[in-house]
mmCIF file of the protein (N, C-alpha, C, O) and its ligand, coordinates in Angstrom:
data_MODEL
# 
_entry.id   MODEL 
# 
loop_
_entity.id 
_entity.type 
_entity.pdbx_number_of_molecules 
1 polymer     1 
2 non-polymer 1 
# 
_entity_poly.entity_id                      1 
_entity_poly.type                           'polypeptide(L)' 
_entity_poly.nstd_linkage                   no 
_entity_poly.nstd_monomer                   no 
_entity_poly.pdbx_seq_one_letter_code       MMLVVICPKCKNKQKTNPKVVASSIKTCVYCGHRFKIHSNQKKSRIVKKI 
_entity_poly.pdbx_seq_one_letter_code_can   MMLVVICPKCKNKQKTNPKVVASSIKTCVYCGHRFKIHSNQKKSRIVKKI 
_entity_poly.pdbx_strand_id                 A 
# 
loop_
_entity_poly_seq.entity_id 
_entity_poly_seq.num 
_entity_poly_seq.mon_id 
_entity_poly_seq.hetero 
1 1  MET n 
1 2  MET n 
1 3  LEU n 
1 4  VAL n 
1 5  VAL n 
1 6  ILE n 
1 7  CYS n 
1 8  PRO n 
1 9  LYS n 
1 10 CYS n 
1 11 LYS n 
1 12 ASN n 
1 13 LYS n 
1 14 GLN n 
1 15 LYS n 
1 16 THR n 
1 17 ASN n 
1 18 PRO n 
1 19 LYS n 
1 20 VAL n 
1 21 VAL n 
1 22 ALA n 
1 23 SER n 
1 24 SER n 
1 25 ILE n 
1 26 LYS n 
1 27 THR n 
1 28 CYS n 
1 29 VAL n 
1 30 TYR n 
1 31 CYS n 
1 32 GLY n 
1 33 HIS n 
1 34 ARG n 
1 35 PHE n 
1 36 LYS n 
1 37 ILE n 
1 38 HIS n 
1 39 SER n 
1 40 ASN n 
1 41 GLN n 
1 42 LYS n 
1 43 LYS n 
1 44 SER n 
1 45 ARG n 
1 46 ILE n 
1 47 VAL n 
1 48 LYS n 
1 49 LYS n 
1 50 ILE n 
# 
loop_
_struct_asym.id 
_struct_asym.entity_id 
A 1 
B 2 
# 
loop_
_chem_comp.id 
_chem_comp.type 
_chem_comp.mon_nstd_flag 
ALA 'L-peptide linking' y 
ARG 'L-peptide linking' y 
ASN 'L-peptide linking' y 
CYS 'L-peptide linking' y 
GLN 'L-peptide linking' y 
GLY 'peptide linking'   y 
HIS 'L-peptide linking' y 
ILE 'L-peptide linking' y 
LEU 'L-peptide linking' y 
LYS 'L-peptide linking' y 
MET 'L-peptide linking' y 
PHE 'L-peptide linking' y 
PRO 'L-peptide linking' y 
SER 'L-peptide linking' y 
THR 'L-peptide linking' y 
TYR 'L-peptide linking' y 
VAL 'L-peptide linking' y 
ZN  non-polymer         . 
# 
_pdbx_entity_nonpoly.entity_id   2 
_pdbx_entity_nonpoly.name        ? 
_pdbx_entity_nonpoly.comp_id     ZN 
# 
_pdbx_nonpoly_scheme.asym_id         B 
_pdbx_nonpoly_scheme.entity_id       2 
_pdbx_nonpoly_scheme.mon_id          ZN 
_pdbx_nonpoly_scheme.ndb_seq_num     1 
_pdbx_nonpoly_scheme.pdb_seq_num     101 
_pdbx_nonpoly_scheme.auth_seq_num    101 
_pdbx_nonpoly_scheme.pdb_mon_id      ZN 
_pdbx_nonpoly_scheme.auth_mon_id     ZN 
_pdbx_nonpoly_scheme.pdb_strand_id   A 
_pdbx_nonpoly_scheme.pdb_ins_code    . 
# 
loop_
_atom_site.group_PDB 
_atom_site.id 
_atom_site.type_symbol 
_atom_site.label_atom_id 
_atom_site.label_alt_id 
_atom_site.label_comp_id 
_atom_site.label_asym_id 
_atom_site.label_entity_id 
_atom_site.label_seq_id 
_atom_site.pdbx_PDB_ins_code 
_atom_site.Cartn_x 
_atom_site.Cartn_y 
_atom_site.Cartn_z 
_atom_site.occupancy 
_atom_site.B_iso_or_equiv 
_atom_site.pdbx_formal_charge 
_atom_site.auth_seq_id 
_atom_site.auth_comp_id 
_atom_site.auth_asym_id 
_atom_site.auth_atom_id 
_atom_site.pdbx_PDB_model_num 
ATOM   1   N  N  . MET A 1 1  ? -18.157 -11.748 9.993  1.00 0.00 ? 1   MET A N  1 
ATOM   2   C  CA . MET A 1 1  ? -16.776 -11.270 10.005 1.00 0.00 ? 1   MET A CA 1 
ATOM   3   C  C  . MET A 1 1  ? -16.662 -10.040 10.897 1.00 0.00 ? 1   MET A C  1 
ATOM   4   O  O  . MET A 1 1  ? -17.546 -9.184  10.920 1.00 0.00 ? 1   MET A O  1 
ATOM   5   N  N  . MET A 1 2  ? -15.560 -9.972  11.628 1.00 0.00 ? 2   MET A N  1 
ATOM   6   C  CA . MET A 1 2  ? -15.268 -8.803  12.455 1.00 0.00 ? 2   MET A CA 1 
ATOM   7   C  C  . MET A 1 2  ? -13.948 -8.204  11.982 1.00 0.00 ? 2   MET A C  1 
ATOM   8   O  O  . MET A 1 2  ? -13.110 -8.894  11.402 1.00 0.00 ? 2   MET A O  1 
ATOM   9   N  N  . LEU A 1 3  ? -13.777 -6.919  12.237 1.00 0.00 ? 3   LEU A N  1 
ATOM   10  C  CA . LEU A 1 3  ? -12.523 -6.252  11.923 1.00 0.00 ? 3   LEU A CA 1 
ATOM   11  C  C  . LEU A 1 3  ? -11.792 -5.917  13.207 1.00 0.00 ? 3   LEU A C  1 
ATOM   12  O  O  . LEU A 1 3  ? -12.417 -5.591  14.216 1.00 0.00 ? 3   LEU A O  1 
ATOM   13  N  N  . VAL A 1 4  ? -10.472 -5.997  13.175 1.00 0.00 ? 4   VAL A N  1 
ATOM   14  C  CA . VAL A 1 4  ? -9.669  -5.532  14.302 1.00 0.00 ? 4   VAL A CA 1 
ATOM   15  C  C  . VAL A 1 4  ? -9.061  -4.201  13.889 1.00 0.00 ? 4   VAL A C  1 
ATOM   16  O  O  . VAL A 1 4  ? -8.358  -4.105  12.883 1.00 0.00 ? 4   VAL A O  1 
ATOM   17  N  N  . VAL A 1 5  ? -9.346  -3.173  14.688 1.00 0.00 ? 5   VAL A N  1 
ATOM   18  C  CA . VAL A 1 5  ? -8.817  -1.839  14.399 1.00 0.00 ? 5   VAL A CA 1 
ATOM   19  C  C  . VAL A 1 5  ? -7.971  -1.366  15.580 1.00 0.00 ? 5   VAL A C  1 
ATOM   20  O  O  . VAL A 1 5  ? -8.108  -1.862  16.698 1.00 0.00 ? 5   VAL A O  1 
ATOM   21  N  N  . ILE A 1 6  ? -7.096  -0.400  15.310 1.00 0.00 ? 6   ILE A N  1 
ATOM   22  C  CA . ILE A 1 6  ? -6.238  0.134   16.360 1.00 0.00 ? 6   ILE A CA 1 
ATOM   23  C  C  . ILE A 1 6  ? -6.603  1.592   16.614 1.00 0.00 ? 6   ILE A C  1 
ATOM   24  O  O  . ILE A 1 6  ? -6.738  2.381   15.678 1.00 0.00 ? 6   ILE A O  1 
ATOM   25  N  N  . CYS A 1 7  ? -6.757  1.936   17.871 1.00 0.00 ? 7   CYS A N  1 
ATOM   26  C  CA . CYS A 1 7  ? -7.079  3.316   18.253 1.00 0.00 ? 7   CYS A CA 1 
ATOM   27  C  C  . CYS A 1 7  ? -5.831  4.184   18.092 1.00 0.00 ? 7   CYS A C  1 
ATOM   28  O  O  . CYS A 1 7  ? -4.773  3.827   18.609 1.00 0.00 ? 7   CYS A O  1 
ATOM   29  N  N  . PRO A 1 8  ? -5.927  5.317   17.387 1.00 0.00 ? 8   PRO A N  1 
ATOM   30  C  CA . PRO A 1 8  ? -4.751  6.186   17.198 1.00 0.00 ? 8   PRO A CA 1 
ATOM   31  C  C  . PRO A 1 8  ? -4.302  6.882   18.475 1.00 0.00 ? 8   PRO A C  1 
ATOM   32  O  O  . PRO A 1 8  ? -3.172  7.365   18.552 1.00 0.00 ? 8   PRO A O  1 
ATOM   33  N  N  . LYS A 1 9  ? -5.166  6.939   19.467 1.00 0.00 ? 9   LYS A N  1 
ATOM   34  C  CA . LYS A 1 9  ? -4.833  7.651   20.711 1.00 0.00 ? 9   LYS A CA 1 
ATOM   35  C  C  . LYS A 1 9  ? -4.178  6.727   21.738 1.00 0.00 ? 9   LYS A C  1 
ATOM   36  O  O  . LYS A 1 9  ? -3.091  7.020   22.237 1.00 0.00 ? 9   LYS A O  1 
ATOM   37  N  N  . CYS A 1 10 ? -4.837  5.616   22.053 1.00 0.00 ? 10  CYS A N  1 
ATOM   38  C  CA . CYS A 1 10 ? -4.314  4.751   23.116 1.00 0.00 ? 10  CYS A CA 1 
ATOM   39  C  C  . CYS A 1 10 ? -3.671  3.470   22.571 1.00 0.00 ? 10  CYS A C  1 
ATOM   40  O  O  . CYS A 1 10 ? -3.133  2.667   23.333 1.00 0.00 ? 10  CYS A O  1 
ATOM   41  N  N  . LYS A 1 11 ? -3.733  3.288   21.256 1.00 0.00 ? 11  LYS A N  1 
ATOM   42  C  CA . LYS A 1 11 ? -3.090  2.166   20.559 1.00 0.00 ? 11  LYS A CA 1 
ATOM   43  C  C  . LYS A 1 11 ? -3.662  0.794   20.925 1.00 0.00 ? 11  LYS A C  1 
ATOM   44  O  O  . LYS A 1 11 ? -3.065  -0.237  20.616 1.00 0.00 ? 11  LYS A O  1 
ATOM   45  N  N  . ASN A 1 12 ? -4.797  0.791   21.571 1.00 0.00 ? 12  ASN A N  1 
ATOM   46  C  CA . ASN A 1 12 ? -5.414  -0.491  21.883 1.00 0.00 ? 12  ASN A CA 1 
ATOM   47  C  C  . ASN A 1 12 ? -6.108  -1.054  20.648 1.00 0.00 ? 12  ASN A C  1 
ATOM   48  O  O  . ASN A 1 12 ? -6.731  -0.331  19.870 1.00 0.00 ? 12  ASN A O  1 
ATOM   49  N  N  . LYS A 1 13 ? -5.979  -2.350  20.500 1.00 0.00 ? 13  LYS A N  1 
ATOM   50  C  CA . LYS A 1 13 ? -6.671  -3.025  19.409 1.00 0.00 ? 13  LYS A CA 1 
ATOM   51  C  C  . LYS A 1 13 ? -8.033  -3.474  19.896 1.00 0.00 ? 13  LYS A C  1 
ATOM   52  O  O  . LYS A 1 13 ? -8.193  -3.894  21.042 1.00 0.00 ? 13  LYS A O  1 
ATOM   53  N  N  . GLN A 1 14 ? -8.994  -3.381  19.027 1.00 0.00 ? 14  GLN A N  1 
ATOM   54  C  CA . GLN A 1 14 ? -10.340 -3.792  19.395 1.00 0.00 ? 14  GLN A CA 1 
ATOM   55  C  C  . GLN A 1 14 ? -11.103 -4.282  18.186 1.00 0.00 ? 14  GLN A C  1 
ATOM   56  O  O  . GLN A 1 14 ? -10.873 -3.859  17.053 1.00 0.00 ? 14  GLN A O  1 
ATOM   57  N  N  . LYS A 1 15 ? -12.011 -5.181  18.465 1.00 0.00 ? 15  LYS A N  1 
ATOM   58  C  CA . LYS A 1 15 ? -12.855 -5.705  17.401 1.00 0.00 ? 15  LYS A CA 1 
ATOM   59  C  C  . LYS A 1 15 ? -13.973 -4.718  17.122 1.00 0.00 ? 15  LYS A C  1 
ATOM   60  O  O  . LYS A 1 15 ? -14.478 -4.050  18.025 1.00 0.00 ? 15  LYS A O  1 
ATOM   61  N  N  . THR A 1 16 ? -14.342 -4.640  15.876 1.00 0.00 ? 16  THR A N  1 
ATOM   62  C  CA . THR A 1 16 ? -15.475 -3.799  15.516 1.00 0.00 ? 16  THR A CA 1 
ATOM   63  C  C  . THR A 1 16 ? -16.303 -4.469  14.440 1.00 0.00 ? 16  THR A C  1 
ATOM   64  O  O  . THR A 1 16 ? -15.806 -5.279  13.657 1.00 0.00 ? 16  THR A O  1 
ATOM   65  N  N  . ASN A 1 17 ? -17.555 -4.119  14.421 1.00 0.00 ? 17  ASN A N  1 
ATOM   66  C  CA . ASN A 1 17 ? -18.464 -4.682  13.442 1.00 0.00 ? 17  ASN A CA 1 
ATOM   67  C  C  . ASN A 1 17 ? -18.306 -3.923  12.126 1.00 0.00 ? 17  ASN A C  1 
ATOM   68  O  O  . ASN A 1 17 ? -18.269 -2.693  12.137 1.00 0.00 ? 17  ASN A O  1 
ATOM   69  N  N  . PRO A 1 18 ? -18.212 -4.616  11.001 1.00 0.00 ? 18  PRO A N  1 
ATOM   70  C  CA . PRO A 1 18 ? -18.107 -3.923  9.708  1.00 0.00 ? 18  PRO A CA 1 
ATOM   71  C  C  . PRO A 1 18 ? -19.230 -2.930  9.460  1.00 0.00 ? 18  PRO A C  1 
ATOM   72  O  O  . PRO A 1 18 ? -19.042 -1.975  8.706  1.00 0.00 ? 18  PRO A O  1 
ATOM   73  N  N  . LYS A 1 19 ? -20.370 -3.123  10.060 1.00 0.00 ? 19  LYS A N  1 
ATOM   74  C  CA . LYS A 1 19 ? -21.468 -2.164  9.903  1.00 0.00 ? 19  LYS A CA 1 
ATOM   75  C  C  . LYS A 1 19 ? -21.129 -0.831  10.567 1.00 0.00 ? 19  LYS A C  1 
ATOM   76  O  O  . LYS A 1 19 ? -21.600 0.220   10.132 1.00 0.00 ? 19  LYS A O  1 
ATOM   77  N  N  . VAL A 1 20 ? -20.316 -0.875  11.617 1.00 0.00 ? 20  VAL A N  1 
ATOM   78  C  CA . VAL A 1 20 ? -19.840 0.349   12.259 1.00 0.00 ? 20  VAL A CA 1 
ATOM   79  C  C  . VAL A 1 20 ? -18.847 1.053   11.339 1.00 0.00 ? 20  VAL A C  1 
ATOM   80  O  O  . VAL A 1 20 ? -18.839 2.279   11.226 1.00 0.00 ? 20  VAL A O  1 
ATOM   81  N  N  . VAL A 1 21 ? -18.021 0.257   10.690 1.00 0.00 ? 21  VAL A N  1 
ATOM   82  C  CA . VAL A 1 21 ? -17.046 0.814   9.741  1.00 0.00 ? 21  VAL A CA 1 
ATOM   83  C  C  . VAL A 1 21 ? -17.757 1.546   8.604  1.00 0.00 ? 21  VAL A C  1 
ATOM   84  O  O  . VAL A 1 21 ? -17.276 2.572   8.123  1.00 0.00 ? 21  VAL A O  1 
ATOM   85  N  N  . ALA A 1 22 ? -18.881 1.027   8.188  1.00 0.00 ? 22  ALA A N  1 
ATOM   86  C  CA . ALA A 1 22 ? -19.637 1.656   7.108  1.00 0.00 ? 22  ALA A CA 1 
ATOM   87  C  C  . ALA A 1 22 ? -20.036 3.082   7.462  1.00 0.00 ? 22  ALA A C  1 
ATOM   88  O  O  . ALA A 1 22 ? -20.142 3.940   6.586  1.00 0.00 ? 22  ALA A O  1 
ATOM   89  N  N  . SER A 1 23 ? -20.255 3.329   8.742  1.00 0.00 ? 23  SER A N  1 
ATOM   90  C  CA . SER A 1 23 ? -20.585 4.692   9.163  1.00 0.00 ? 23  SER A CA 1 
ATOM   91  C  C  . SER A 1 23 ? -19.317 5.510   9.415  1.00 0.00 ? 23  SER A C  1 
ATOM   92  O  O  . SER A 1 23 ? -19.383 6.717   9.646  1.00 0.00 ? 23  SER A O  1 
ATOM   93  N  N  . SER A 1 24 ? -18.172 4.845   9.368  1.00 0.00 ? 24  SER A N  1 
ATOM   94  C  CA . SER A 1 24 ? -16.823 5.431   9.336  1.00 0.00 ? 24  SER A CA 1 
ATOM   95  C  C  . SER A 1 24 ? -16.320 6.053   10.641 1.00 0.00 ? 24  SER A C  1 
ATOM   96  O  O  . SER A 1 24 ? -15.148 6.420   10.725 1.00 0.00 ? 24  SER A O  1 
ATOM   97  N  N  . ILE A 1 25 ? -17.165 6.179   11.646 1.00 0.00 ? 25  ILE A N  1 
ATOM   98  C  CA . ILE A 1 25 ? -16.688 6.695   12.932 1.00 0.00 ? 25  ILE A CA 1 
ATOM   99  C  C  . ILE A 1 25 ? -16.752 5.581   13.975 1.00 0.00 ? 25  ILE A C  1 
ATOM   100 O  O  . ILE A 1 25 ? -17.793 4.957   14.179 1.00 0.00 ? 25  ILE A O  1 
ATOM   101 N  N  . LYS A 1 26 ? -15.627 5.351   14.620 1.00 0.00 ? 26  LYS A N  1 
ATOM   102 C  CA . LYS A 1 26 ? -15.548 4.335   15.663 1.00 0.00 ? 26  LYS A CA 1 
ATOM   103 C  C  . LYS A 1 26 ? -15.212 5.027   16.985 1.00 0.00 ? 26  LYS A C  1 
ATOM   104 O  O  . LYS A 1 26 ? -14.321 5.874   17.037 1.00 0.00 ? 26  LYS A O  1 
ATOM   105 N  N  . THR A 1 27 ? -15.915 4.669   18.035 1.00 0.00 ? 27  THR A N  1 
ATOM   106 C  CA . THR A 1 27 ? -15.578 5.180   19.363 1.00 0.00 ? 27  THR A CA 1 
ATOM   107 C  C  . THR A 1 27 ? -14.775 4.109   20.086 1.00 0.00 ? 27  THR A C  1 
ATOM   108 O  O  . THR A 1 27 ? -15.231 2.976   20.241 1.00 0.00 ? 27  THR A O  1 
ATOM   109 N  N  . CYS A 1 28 ? -13.576 4.478   20.526 1.00 0.00 ? 28  CYS A N  1 
ATOM   110 C  CA . CYS A 1 28 ? -12.704 3.545   21.230 1.00 0.00 ? 28  CYS A CA 1 
ATOM   111 C  C  . CYS A 1 28 ? -13.350 3.099   22.535 1.00 0.00 ? 28  CYS A C  1 
ATOM   112 O  O  . CYS A 1 28 ? -13.811 3.924   23.324 1.00 0.00 ? 28  CYS A O  1 
ATOM   113 N  N  . VAL A 1 29 ? -13.380 1.793   22.755 1.00 0.00 ? 29  VAL A N  1 
ATOM   114 C  CA . VAL A 1 29 ? -14.011 1.273   23.968 1.00 0.00 ? 29  VAL A CA 1 
ATOM   115 C  C  . VAL A 1 29 ? -13.124 1.499   25.191 1.00 0.00 ? 29  VAL A C  1 
ATOM   116 O  O  . VAL A 1 29 ? -13.598 1.387   26.322 1.00 0.00 ? 29  VAL A O  1 
ATOM   117 N  N  . TYR A 1 30 ? -11.843 1.815   24.982 1.00 0.00 ? 30  TYR A N  1 
ATOM   118 C  CA . TYR A 1 30 ? -10.908 1.978   26.099 1.00 0.00 ? 30  TYR A CA 1 
ATOM   119 C  C  . TYR A 1 30 ? -10.820 3.427   26.580 1.00 0.00 ? 30  TYR A C  1 
ATOM   120 O  O  . TYR A 1 30 ? -10.856 3.686   27.783 1.00 0.00 ? 30  TYR A O  1 
ATOM   121 N  N  . CYS A 1 31 ? -10.704 4.376   25.638 1.00 0.00 ? 31  CYS A N  1 
ATOM   122 C  CA . CYS A 1 31 ? -10.483 5.763   26.037 1.00 0.00 ? 31  CYS A CA 1 
ATOM   123 C  C  . CYS A 1 31 ? -11.583 6.709   25.566 1.00 0.00 ? 31  CYS A C  1 
ATOM   124 O  O  . CYS A 1 31 ? -11.579 7.885   25.929 1.00 0.00 ? 31  CYS A O  1 
ATOM   125 N  N  . GLY A 1 32 ? -12.520 6.215   24.767 1.00 0.00 ? 32  GLY A N  1 
ATOM   126 C  CA . GLY A 1 32 ? -13.631 7.046   24.321 1.00 0.00 ? 32  GLY A CA 1 
ATOM   127 C  C  . GLY A 1 32 ? -13.288 7.943   23.139 1.00 0.00 ? 32  GLY A C  1 
ATOM   128 O  O  . GLY A 1 32 ? -14.121 8.731   22.692 1.00 0.00 ? 32  GLY A O  1 
ATOM   129 N  N  . HIS A 1 33 ? -12.064 7.826   22.633 1.00 0.00 ? 33  HIS A N  1 
ATOM   130 C  CA . HIS A 1 33 ? -11.653 8.623   21.476 1.00 0.00 ? 33  HIS A CA 1 
ATOM   131 C  C  . HIS A 1 33 ? -12.439 8.183   20.244 1.00 0.00 ? 33  HIS A C  1 
ATOM   132 O  O  . HIS A 1 33 ? -12.634 6.990   20.011 1.00 0.00 ? 33  HIS A O  1 
ATOM   133 N  N  . ARG A 1 34 ? -12.885 9.163   19.463 1.00 0.00 ? 34  ARG A N  1 
ATOM   134 C  CA . ARG A 1 34 ? -13.610 8.844   18.236 1.00 0.00 ? 34  ARG A CA 1 
ATOM   135 C  C  . ARG A 1 34 ? -12.693 9.059   17.047 1.00 0.00 ? 34  ARG A C  1 
ATOM   136 O  O  . ARG A 1 34 ? -12.067 10.111  16.921 1.00 0.00 ? 34  ARG A O  1 
ATOM   137 N  N  . PHE A 1 35 ? -12.614 8.073   16.183 1.00 0.00 ? 35  PHE A N  1 
ATOM   138 C  CA . PHE A 1 35 ? -11.720 8.183   15.032 1.00 0.00 ? 35  PHE A CA 1 
ATOM   139 C  C  . PHE A 1 35 ? -12.360 7.572   13.805 1.00 0.00 ? 35  PHE A C  1 
ATOM   140 O  O  . PHE A 1 35 ? -13.247 6.723   13.889 1.00 0.00 ? 35  PHE A O  1 
ATOM   141 N  N  . LYS A 1 36 ? -11.882 8.033   12.667 1.00 0.00 ? 36  LYS A N  1 
ATOM   142 C  CA . LYS A 1 36 ? -12.399 7.534   11.397 1.00 0.00 ? 36  LYS A CA 1 
ATOM   143 C  C  . LYS A 1 36 ? -11.682 6.249   11.005 1.00 0.00 ? 36  LYS A C  1 
ATOM   144 O  O  . LYS A 1 36 ? -10.491 6.068   11.257 1.00 0.00 ? 36  LYS A O  1 
ATOM   145 N  N  . ILE A 1 37 ? -12.437 5.385   10.393 1.00 0.00 ? 37  ILE A N  1 
ATOM   146 C  CA . ILE A 1 37 ? -11.852 4.191   9.807  1.00 0.00 ? 37  ILE A CA 1 
ATOM   147 C  C  . ILE A 1 37 ? -11.990 4.331   8.295  1.00 0.00 ? 37  ILE A C  1 
ATOM   148 O  O  . ILE A 1 37 ? -13.099 4.373   7.761  1.00 0.00 ? 37  ILE A O  1 
ATOM   149 N  N  . HIS A 1 38 ? -10.865 4.400   7.623  1.00 0.00 ? 38  HIS A N  1 
ATOM   150 C  CA . HIS A 1 38 ? -10.889 4.580   6.176  1.00 0.00 ? 38  HIS A CA 1 
ATOM   151 C  C  . HIS A 1 38 ? -11.328 3.305   5.469  1.00 0.00 ? 38  HIS A C  1 
ATOM   152 O  O  . HIS A 1 38 ? -11.041 2.190   5.905  1.00 0.00 ? 38  HIS A O  1 
ATOM   153 N  N  . SER A 1 39 ? -12.022 3.507   4.383  1.00 0.00 ? 39  SER A N  1 
ATOM   154 C  CA . SER A 1 39 ? -12.427 2.347   3.585  1.00 0.00 ? 39  SER A CA 1 
ATOM   155 C  C  . SER A 1 39 ? -11.243 1.775   2.820  1.00 0.00 ? 39  SER A C  1 
ATOM   156 O  O  . SER A 1 39 ? -11.223 0.588   2.494  1.00 0.00 ? 39  SER A O  1 
ATOM   157 N  N  . ASN A 1 40 ? -10.256 2.620   2.532  1.00 0.00 ? 40  ASN A N  1 
ATOM   158 C  CA . ASN A 1 40 ? -9.020  2.153   1.903  1.00 0.00 ? 40  ASN A CA 1 
ATOM   159 C  C  . ASN A 1 40 ? -8.175  1.441   2.961  1.00 0.00 ? 40  ASN A C  1 
ATOM   160 O  O  . ASN A 1 40 ? -7.738  2.054   3.934  1.00 0.00 ? 40  ASN A O  1 
ATOM   161 N  N  . GLN A 1 41 ? -7.954  0.159   2.760  1.00 0.00 ? 41  GLN A N  1 
ATOM   162 C  CA . GLN A 1 41 ? -7.305  -0.616  3.816  1.00 0.00 ? 41  GLN A CA 1 
ATOM   163 C  C  . GLN A 1 41 ? -5.857  -0.194  4.077  1.00 0.00 ? 41  GLN A C  1 
ATOM   164 O  O  . GLN A 1 41 ? -5.362  -0.361  5.191  1.00 0.00 ? 41  GLN A O  1 
ATOM   165 N  N  . LYS A 1 42 ? -5.177  0.347   3.073  1.00 0.00 ? 42  LYS A N  1 
ATOM   166 C  CA . LYS A 1 42 ? -3.796  0.803   3.293  1.00 0.00 ? 42  LYS A CA 1 
ATOM   167 C  C  . LYS A 1 42 ? -3.739  1.989   4.240  1.00 0.00 ? 42  LYS A C  1 
ATOM   168 O  O  . LYS A 1 42 ? -2.824  2.104   5.056  1.00 0.00 ? 42  LYS A O  1 
ATOM   169 N  N  . LYS A 1 43 ? -4.735  2.879   4.123  1.00 0.00 ? 43  LYS A N  1 
ATOM   170 C  CA . LYS A 1 43 ? -4.774  4.064   4.973  1.00 0.00 ? 43  LYS A CA 1 
ATOM   171 C  C  . LYS A 1 43 ? -5.524  3.811   6.273  1.00 0.00 ? 43  LYS A C  1 
ATOM   172 O  O  . LYS A 1 43 ? -5.457  4.605   7.211  1.00 0.00 ? 43  LYS A O  1 
ATOM   173 N  N  . SER A 1 44 ? -6.229  2.708   6.310  1.00 0.00 ? 44  SER A N  1 
ATOM   174 C  CA . SER A 1 44 ? -7.142  2.473   7.419  1.00 0.00 ? 44  SER A CA 1 
ATOM   175 C  C  . SER A 1 44 ? -6.405  2.059   8.686  1.00 0.00 ? 44  SER A C  1 
ATOM   176 O  O  . SER A 1 44 ? -5.206  1.778   8.684  1.00 0.00 ? 44  SER A O  1 
ATOM   177 N  N  . ARG A 1 45 ? -7.154  2.035   9.733  1.00 0.00 ? 45  ARG A N  1 
ATOM   178 C  CA . ARG A 1 45 ? -6.632  1.536   11.012 1.00 0.00 ? 45  ARG A CA 1 
ATOM   179 C  C  . ARG A 1 45 ? -7.071  0.097   11.235 1.00 0.00 ? 45  ARG A C  1 
ATOM   180 O  O  . ARG A 1 45 ? -7.024  -0.424  12.349 1.00 0.00 ? 45  ARG A O  1 
ATOM   181 N  N  . ILE A 1 46 ? -7.494  -0.518  10.163 1.00 0.00 ? 46  ILE A N  1 
ATOM   182 C  CA . ILE A 1 46 ? -7.872  -1.924  10.256 1.00 0.00 ? 46  ILE A CA 1 
ATOM   183 C  C  . ILE A 1 46 ? -6.602  -2.764  10.335 1.00 0.00 ? 46  ILE A C  1 
ATOM   184 O  O  . ILE A 1 46 ? -5.751  -2.710  9.447  1.00 0.00 ? 46  ILE A O  1 
ATOM   185 N  N  . VAL A 1 47 ? -6.489  -3.526  11.388 1.00 0.00 ? 47  VAL A N  1 
ATOM   186 C  CA . VAL A 1 47 ? -5.316  -4.375  11.568 1.00 0.00 ? 47  VAL A CA 1 
ATOM   187 C  C  . VAL A 1 47 ? -5.502  -5.682  10.804 1.00 0.00 ? 47  VAL A C  1 
ATOM   188 O  O  . VAL A 1 47 ? -4.615  -6.123  10.073 1.00 0.00 ? 47  VAL A O  1 
ATOM   189 N  N  . LYS A 1 48 ? -6.650  -6.279  10.983 1.00 0.00 ? 48  LYS A N  1 
ATOM   190 C  CA . LYS A 1 48 ? -6.955  -7.488  10.232 1.00 0.00 ? 48  LYS A CA 1 
ATOM   191 C  C  . LYS A 1 48 ? -8.434  -7.794  10.276 1.00 0.00 ? 48  LYS A C  1 
ATOM   192 O  O  . LYS A 1 48 ? -9.190  -7.260  11.088 1.00 0.00 ? 48  LYS A O  1 
ATOM   193 N  N  . LYS A 1 49 ? -8.813  -8.666  9.381  1.00 0.00 ? 49  LYS A N  1 
ATOM   194 C  CA . LYS A 1 49 ? -10.194 -9.132  9.340  1.00 0.00 ? 49  LYS A CA 1 
ATOM   195 C  C  . LYS A 1 49 ? -10.235 -10.531 9.909  1.00 0.00 ? 49  LYS A C  1 
ATOM   196 O  O  . LYS A 1 49 ? -9.426  -11.385 9.546  1.00 0.00 ? 49  LYS A O  1 
ATOM   197 N  N  . ILE A 1 50 ? -11.177 -10.762 10.799 1.00 0.00 ? 50  ILE A N  1 
ATOM   198 C  CA . ILE A 1 50 ? -11.285 -12.090 11.398 1.00 0.00 ? 50  ILE A CA 1 
ATOM   199 C  C  . ILE A 1 50 ? -12.708 -12.604 11.269 1.00 0.00 ? 50  ILE A C  1 
ATOM   200 O  O  . ILE A 1 50 ? -13.008 -13.712 11.714 1.00 0.00 ? 50  ILE A O  1 
HETATM 201 ZN ZN . ZN  B 2 .  ? -8.411  4.538   22.521 1.00 0.00 2 101 ZN  A ZN 1 
# 
């Protein structure tokens, strides 16, 4: 399973590995911005699970 998350800076959607989410910091592949992914899905930047 992969997660789709949205970057808060450039708003690009990107796939990420759930193992990366476990460490809670994601580096945007488009702009290099580092942001937290919350484990709470309502607060998270997770768009969907695929
Ligand atoms: Zn970005």
